[in-house]
FIMARNU-181359 format. One line per field, with one value per residue: residue number from 1; residue in three letters; x, y, z of N, C-alpha, C, O, CB in turn. Coordinates in pm, whole numbers, padded with zeros to 5 digits. Each point is the difference from the previous one (the first is absolute). Last residue first. Glycine has a CB too. Layout:
REM residues N
n = NUM / ... $
res = ALA / ... $
n.X = X / ... $
n.Y = Y / ... $
n.Z = Z / ... $
ca.X = X / ... $
ca.Y = Y / ... $
ca.Z = Z / ... $
c.X = X / ... $
c.Y = Y / ... $
c.Z = Z / ... $
o.X = X / ... $
o.Y = Y / ... $
o.Z = Z / ... $
cb.X = X / ... $
cb.Y = Y / ... $
cb.Z = Z / ... $
END
This chain:
REM residues 70
n = 70 / 69 / 68 / 67 / 66 / 65 / 64 / 63 / 62 / 61 / 60 / 59 / 58 / 57 / 56 / 55 / 54 / 53 / 52 / 51 / 50 / 49 / 48 / 47 / 46 / 45 / 44 / 43 / 42 / 41 / 40 / 39 / 38 / 37 / 36 / 35 / 34 / 33 / 32 / 31 / 30 / 29 / 28 / 27 / 26 / 25 / 24 / 23 / 22 / 21 / 20 / 19 / 18 / 17 / 16 / 15 / 14 / 13 / 12 / 11 / 10 / 9 / 8 / 7 / 6 / 5 / 4 / 3 / 2 / 1 $
res = ARG / LYS / GLU / ARG / GLN / LEU / MET / ILE / ALA / THR / GLU / PHE / HIS / ALA / THR / ARG / PRO / PHE / MET / ASP / PHE / PHE / ALA / LEU / ARG / ALA / VAL / THR / TYR / PRO / ALA / ASN / GLU / LEU / LEU / MET / ARG / LEU / ASP / ARG / ALA / LEU / THR / ALA / ALA / ASN / CYS / SER / ILE / TYR / ILE / VAL / GLN / LYS / PRO / ARG / PHE / ALA / ALA / LEU / ALA / LYS / ILE / THR / GLY / SER / ALA / CYS / GLY / ASN $
n.X = 14090 / 00178 / 00444 / -00013 / 00483 / 00383 / 00247 / 00454 / 00268 / 00516 / 00308 / 00569 / 00372 / 00383 / 00070 / 00107 / -00521 / -00372 / -00325 / 00153 / -00459 / -00037 / -00534 / -00242 / -00516 / -00110 / 00199 / -00531 / -00253 / -00272 / 00194 / 00340 / 00362 / -00106 / -00069 / 00417 / 00260 / -00157 / 00125 / 00446 / 00055 / -00164 / 00226 / 00406 / -00113 / -00304 / -00243 / -00471 / -00436 / -00283 / -00455 / -00315 / -00428 / -00376 / 00090 / -00114 / 00006 / 00266 / 00425 / -00116 / -00147 / 00429 / 00253 / -00269 / 00075 / 00486 / 00064 / 00318 / 00610 / 00263 $
n.Y = -11199 / -00269 / 00390 / 00138 / -00152 / 00337 / -00182 / 00270 / -00008 / 00331 / 00060 / 00051 / 00361 / -00149 / -00197 / -00451 / 00005 / 00281 / -00350 / -00348 / 00035 / -00251 / -00161 / -00062 / -00185 / 00168 / 00235 / 00153 / 00499 / 00184 / 00502 / 00228 / -00336 / -00242 / 00445 / 00263 / -00367 / -00072 / 00505 / -00037 / -00477 / 00242 / 00459 / -00307 / -00326 / 00228 / -00299 / -00246 / -00207 / -00147 / -00298 / 00047 / -00303 / 00229 / 00602 / 00264 / 00422 / 00106 / -00245 / 00182 / 00467 / -00023 / -00166 / 00347 / 00324 / -00140 / -00160 / -00526 / 00128 / 00210 $
n.Z = 21378 / -00436 / -00186 / -00555 / -00292 / -00245 / -00462 / -00129 / -00460 / 00038 / -00450 / 00090 / -00121 / 00118 / -00479 / -00183 / -00087 / 00142 / 00086 / 00318 / 00287 / 00471 / 00150 / 00476 / 00101 / 00522 / 00416 / 00300 / 00127 / 00376 / -00096 / 00311 / -00034 / -00485 / -00214 / 00285 / -00049 / -00495 / -00080 / 00271 / -00218 / -00418 / 00034 / 00101 / -00362 / -00380 / -00243 / 00293 / -00143 / 00440 / -00098 / 00461 / -00010 / 00300 / 00193 / 00447 / -00113 / 00437 / -00137 / -00453 / 00164 / 00261 / -00393 / -00287 / 00355 / 00029 / -00608 / -00044 / -00209 / -00353 $
ca.X = -00029 / -00133 / -00052 / -00041 / -00144 / -00042 / -00145 / -00039 / -00171 / -00075 / -00123 / -00114 / -00124 / -00040 / -00013 / 00124 / 00081 / 00124 / -00041 / 00099 / 00015 / 00108 / 00092 / 00100 / 00107 / -00051 / 00067 / 00125 / 00034 / 00026 / -00100 / -00126 / -00032 / -00017 / -00142 / -00108 / -00027 / -00052 / -00153 / -00066 / 00003 / -00093 / -00147 / -00021 / 00002 / 00084 / 00146 / 00097 / 00103 / 00082 / 00129 / 00075 / 00139 / 00044 / -00024 / 00012 / -00101 / -00165 / -00016 / 00012 / -00123 / -00135 / 00040 / -00035 / -00154 / -00057 / -00017 / -00140 / -00094 / -00087 $
ca.Y = 00025 / -00007 / -00099 / 00030 / -00042 / -00018 / 00000 / -00044 / -00018 / -00093 / 00038 / -00121 / 00043 / -00033 / 00124 / 00055 / -00077 / 00078 / 00021 / 00055 / 00000 / 00110 / -00009 / 00097 / -00038 / -00111 / -00025 / -00089 / -00073 / -00129 / -00106 / 00059 / 00049 / -00106 / -00090 / 00068 / 00019 / -00118 / -00010 / 00110 / -00046 / -00160 / 00061 / 00104 / -00089 / 00050 / -00002 / 00112 / -00017 / 00147 / -00049 / 00110 / -00016 / -00174 / -00097 / -00132 / -00068 / 00030 / -00069 / -00154 / -00045 / 00011 / -00117 / -00127 / -00012 / -00065 / 00125 / 00067 / -00103 / 00086 $
ca.Z = 00156 / 00062 / 00089 / 00130 / 00011 / 00142 / 00035 / 00143 / -00014 / 00108 / 00028 / -00022 / -00021 / 00088 / 00083 / 00041 / 00038 / -00042 / -00122 / -00050 / -00137 / -00048 / -00120 / -00043 / -00125 / -00087 / -00137 / -00018 / -00117 / 00020 / -00043 / 00016 / 00165 / 00101 / -00031 / 00011 / 00162 / 00071 / -00046 / 00084 / 00121 / 00037 / 00011 / 00126 / 00096 / 00089 / -00048 / 00012 / -00096 / -00004 / -00061 / -00031 / -00053 / 00020 / -00117 / 00040 / -00096 / 00043 / 00120 / -00021 / -00056 / 00098 / 00095 / -00056 / -00014 / 00134 / 00080 / -00012 / 00080 / 00078 $
c.X = -00130 / 00013 / -00150 / -00016 / -00042 / -00158 / -00028 / -00137 / -00007 / -00142 / -00042 / -00159 / -00092 / -00140 / -00040 / -00012 / 00149 / 00124 / 00132 / -00029 / 00137 / 00030 / 00071 / 00082 / 00087 / 00078 / -00049 / 00053 / 00115 / 00020 / 00045 / -00116 / -00141 / -00036 / 00013 / -00146 / -00127 / 00004 / -00052 / -00157 / -00075 / -00009 / -00090 / -00132 / -00042 / -00018 / 00083 / 00150 / 00110 / 00118 / 00074 / 00129 / 00054 / 00134 / 00040 / -00046 / 00017 / -00082 / -00149 / -00036 / -00016 / -00142 / -00124 / -00005 / -00042 / -00151 / -00097 / 00030 / -00156 / -00108 $
c.Y = -00001 / 00032 / -00019 / -00107 / 00053 / -00022 / -00020 / 00005 / -00060 / 00011 / -00098 / 00060 / -00133 / 00007 / -00041 / 00123 / 00060 / -00090 / 00092 / 00064 / 00069 / -00042 / 00110 / -00060 / 00121 / -00063 / -00130 / -00012 / -00122 / -00091 / -00152 / -00078 / 00065 / 00050 / -00087 / -00057 / 00066 / 00033 / -00118 / -00020 / 00109 / 00002 / -00100 / 00064 / 00075 / -00060 / 00076 / -00017 / 00119 / -00039 / 00151 / -00050 / 00123 / -00026 / -00154 / -00097 / -00164 / -00073 / 00028 / -00049 / -00141 / -00032 / 00011 / -00134 / -00122 / 00007 / -00054 / 00116 / 00086 / -00055 $
c.Z = 00048 / 00147 / 00042 / 00082 / 00143 / -00008 / 00151 / 00002 / 00131 / -00016 / 00063 / 00050 / -00004 / 00032 / 00139 / 00055 / 00033 / 00046 / -00076 / -00147 / -00056 / -00141 / -00048 / -00117 / -00033 / -00097 / -00036 / -00137 / 00026 / -00123 / 00032 / -00084 / -00010 / 00142 / 00110 / 00004 / 00031 / 00126 / 00083 / -00031 / 00092 / 00131 / 00030 / 00002 / 00153 / 00157 / 00102 / -00073 / 00031 / -00073 / -00018 / -00082 / -00023 / -00037 / 00078 / -00095 / 00047 / -00074 / 00037 / 00141 / -00020 / -00048 / 00090 / 00092 / -00064 / -00008 / 00141 / 00107 / -00010 / 00067 $
o.X = -00022 / 00074 / -00072 / -00055 / 00079 / -00081 / 00048 / -00060 / 00084 / -00061 / 00034 / -00012 / 00037 / -00042 / 00000 / 00098 / 00029 / 00050 / -00007 / 00009 / 00002 / 00020 / -00038 / 00029 / -00044 / 00008 / 00030 / -00071 / 00074 / -00092 / 00120 / -00107 / -00040 / -00071 / -00092 / -00088 / -00087 / -00104 / -00097 / -00074 / -00073 / -00114 / -00091 / -00051 / -00073 / -00103 / 00115 / 00044 / -00031 / 00066 / -00054 / 00087 / -00073 / 00068 / 00068 / -00082 / -00096 / -00105 / -00068 / -00086 / -00112 / -00090 / -00076 / -00086 / -00093 / -00062 / -00091 / 00093 / -00034 / -00051 $
o.Y = 00019 / -00060 / 00098 / -00104 / 00004 / 00045 / -00089 / 00105 / -00083 / 00103 / -00117 / 00096 / -00099 / -00036 / -00120 / 00073 / 00106 / 00018 / 00051 / -00071 / 00123 / -00117 / 00117 / -00120 / 00114 / -00122 / -00098 / 00020 / 00010 / -00067 / -00023 / 00056 / 00043 / -00056 / 00009 / 00028 / -00051 / -00011 / 00021 / -00001 / -00035 / 00009 / 00008 / 00040 / -00042 / 00022 / 00030 / -00115 / 00118 / -00089 / 00106 / -00070 / 00099 / -00080 / -00027 / -00088 / -00071 / -00041 / -00079 / -00088 / -00052 / -00045 / -00096 / -00089 / -00064 / -00092 / -00083 / 00008 / 00091 / 00047 $
o.Z = 00119 / 00079 / 00020 / -00039 / 00094 / -00082 / 00069 / -00022 / 00035 / -00028 / -00017 / 00075 / -00063 / 00110 / 00027 / -00016 / -00055 / 00111 / -00111 / -00100 / 00005 / -00032 / -00012 / 00002 / -00006 / -00015 / 00069 / -00098 / 00098 / -00049 / 00012 / -00023 / 00108 / 00085 / 00081 / 00083 / 00072 / 00065 / 00073 / 00098 / 00092 / 00047 / 00082 / 00104 / 00090 / 00064 / -00028 / -00012 / -00021 / 00053 / -00030 / 00054 / -00003 / 00065 / 00099 / 00029 / 00027 / 00048 / 00065 / 00009 / -00001 / 00071 / 00014 / 00004 / 00050 / 00053 / -00001 / 00080 / -00076 / 00101 $
cb.X = 00199 / -00152 / 00287 / -00040 / -00058 / 00282 / -00090 / 00254 / -00152 / 00235 / -00069 / 00220 / 00051 / 00245 / -00066 / 00003 / -00185 / -00170 / -00275 / 00121 / -00260 / 00096 / -00099 / -00018 / -00125 / -00189 / 00182 / -00010 / -00136 / -00028 / -00189 / 00236 / 00306 / 00233 / 00066 / 00246 / 00326 / 00170 / 00127 / 00289 / 00291 / 00197 / 00129 / 00288 / 00259 / 00101 / -00179 / -00175 / -00143 / -00138 / -00045 / -00182 / 00028 / -00291 / 00007 / 00064 / 00124 / 00131 / 00322 / 00282 / 00108 / 00217 / 00357 / 00185 / 00077 / 00265 / 00103 / -00269 / 00255 / 00110 $
cb.Y = 00107 / -00112 / -00060 / 00277 / -00226 / 00111 / -00001 / -00023 / 00035 / -00076 / 00250 / -00310 / 00319 / 00071 / 00262 / -00189 / -00258 / 00227 / -00068 / -00090 / -00124 / 00164 / -00268 / 00219 / -00278 / 00225 / 00231 / -00145 / 00220 / 00113 / 00189 / 00171 / 00022 / -00074 / -00015 / 00106 / 00074 / -00146 / 00067 / 00183 / -00105 / -00172 / 00161 / 00018 / -00099 / 00183 / -00038 / 00154 / -00231 / 00200 / -00354 / 00197 / -00299 / -00005 / 00226 / 00167 / 00267 / 00262 / 00097 / 00081 / 00252 / 00218 / 00103 / 00203 / 00298 / 00164 / 00269 / -00233 / -00204 / 00104 $
cb.Z = -00123 / -00246 / 00046 / -00043 / -00252 / 00188 / -00297 / 00137 / -00304 / 00195 / -00144 / -00011 / -00060 / -00081 / -00227 / -00137 / -00070 / -00084 / 00197 / 00252 / -00003 / 00267 / -00044 / 00236 / -00109 / 00045 / -00033 / 00278 / -00229 / 00249 / -00204 / 00066 / -00026 / -00219 / -00346 / -00176 / -00031 / -00212 / -00328 / -00111 / -00147 / -00217 / -00240 / -00108 / -00249 / -00232 / -00223 / 00239 / -00164 / 00176 / -00112 / 00161 / -00096 / -00125 / -00329 / 00183 / -00258 / 00006 / 00009 / -00201 / -00098 / 00025 / -00017 / -00202 / -00066 / 00096 / -00245 / -00145 / 00278 / -00241 $
END
């Protein structure tokens, strides 16, 4: 389900120095990151995958975005 579009817009407007996003759904993560990166100056600083459910296709993703200095 990911973040509501209003949440992404609020993050983009607030522009925190870092955003840490944790997701169990790659499709909503990609959608939310695309919206956020289109509306705010962030780069991916770190990315990690966690296999919490062995022998399945499910994994957790943690991504840290860092605000670009402009």
